[in-house]
N, C-alpha and C positions, 0 to 999 in steps of 0.2 A: 363486950368482953365475954369470953366463953365461960362455960360451966367450970367452976374450980374443981369439981370432982372428976373431970376428964383428964386423961394423961396428955402430956406434951408430945408434940410431933417428934418422932425418932426415926433414924435410918437403920436398916438391917445391914450390918457390915458384910462385905463379901470375903470369902476365903479364896485364895488363889488355887487354881487347878491347872497347872502347866503340864501338858501332855508331853510324853517323850518325843513325839513328832515335832513339837515346837522347838525343842532343843536341837534336834537334827537339822531343821530348817534354818535356825539361827546360825548353826555352825557353817552350813553351806553359804548363807548370805555373808557371813563374816569373812570366809575364805575367798569367795568369788566376786563379791560386790562391794561390801562395806570396807573391807580391809582395815585401814587405820582411821576411817571416818567415824567420828563420835557425834555427828549431828543427830538430833532427834528424828525418829522415824515413826510414821503412823502405822499402827497395828490395829487389829480387830479381834475381839473375843465375843463370847456370848454367855448368857446365863439363862437358867430355867427356874421359874418361880412356882412350879407345881409339885415340888418335893413334899414329902410328909412333914408335918410339924416336928420340930426338934432337930431336923437335919440342917447342917450349915448351908448357907446360900453360897454357891460356888460360881465364880467367874472363870470360865474355861478358855484357855488358849491352846490351840493345836497347830498342826503344820500349816493350816490355811490362814493363820493370823497375819501373815505378811501380804496376802492377796486381798486388797480392800474391796474387790468386786466379788469375792467368794460368797456363796449363799450361806445364810445362817441355818443351822439345823432346824427341822420342824419343831414347833412348839417352844422355841427358844427366842430370846430377845438379844439383839446385837448390842455391843458396847464398844465404843471407840477408845483407843488408848494411844499412848506415846511411849515408845521404846527409847531409852537412853542406854546405849551399849558402850561400856568403857573398855579401854585397851589394857589397863593394868588393875591389879587388885587394889593397889593404893588409891587410884582414882575412884574406884568403886566405893571404898571405905570412906573417903573424904568428900564425896559428892554432897552438895548442899541439899539434902532431902527436904528440908523445910521450905527452901526457895522453890524447888520443883513443885511441891505440893501447893504452895501459894499461887504459883503461875497457873496451874491446872484449875484450881478453885476459881481464880479470876476469870478464866475462859468460860467456865460454867455461868458465873454471875453475869458476865457481859452478854452471853447468849440469852439469859433471862431478861435482862434490862432492854436489850434490843428487840426482843420478840422473836428472835431466830429459833428459840427453843419451842415456841408454839408451832412453828412450821416443821421443825425437825427435832422431836423429843429425844432422839439419840444423843443430842448434844449434852443432855443431863447425865448420861451414863459414861463418864470419862474415867479412865484409870491410868496409872503410871507404872512402868516397869523399868527398873534400873538393873542392869545386868553386867556381869563380867564372865566371859567364857575362857577358861584356861584350856585351850585346845590341845596342848601337849599332854596334859594329865587327865583330860576329860572331866574336869571339875567345873561346875557351873554355880555361880553365885547370883542371887537375885533379891531385890527388894520390891515388893508389890504394894500398891496403895490406890485406894479409891477415895478421892476427896468428897466430903459431905459438907454442905454449907452449915455454918453455925447460925441459927436463927436467934433473934433476941428472946430473952426469957418471957417477954410480954406477949408472945404470940402463942396462945393456947389453941388446942383443937376445938372447933365449934361443935362438931359432931364426932361421935366415936367411929373408929374405922369399921368398914364392912368388907367382907370377902367379895371377890369378883363374881362368884356364882350367885350372890345375893343381889348384885347390881346389874349383871348382864345375863342375857338368855344363853342357853347352851350353844346356839348357833353363832352368837356373837363371840 
């Protein structure tokens, strides 16, 4: 059992940062490719964990989010996600967000159990984006979510956290 004085493992929540280029590309995809198709689509974002303390952790989506082979900006980490684009505002409002979240969390858990996450750690950085784009009025609605696994209370930290510069050399 770990030291009772140590804090429990916690996750830093992401804030969404959807660039205007993302909305433009979604509009183009909706008009020319997706049309009425509401099937989930794979998308890609990125985050940077070198911001100053106190700044929110941002997961950014921009115009390249729909290109799964697009390179990730320098010093950033990729995150894979799923876009659920609805055709009506009512479908957006009534979507079962809890079910979508559970499905995404289960994908993460299966990647951990199967060992796939050891081979490809990006499987641990999943996010969901539920959208409705009113293209006639140029109104965009979205719900952004990053699932985090809820660990049992009995799993304490064995050692306190350390920053990367304490663990790795500048070259690493």
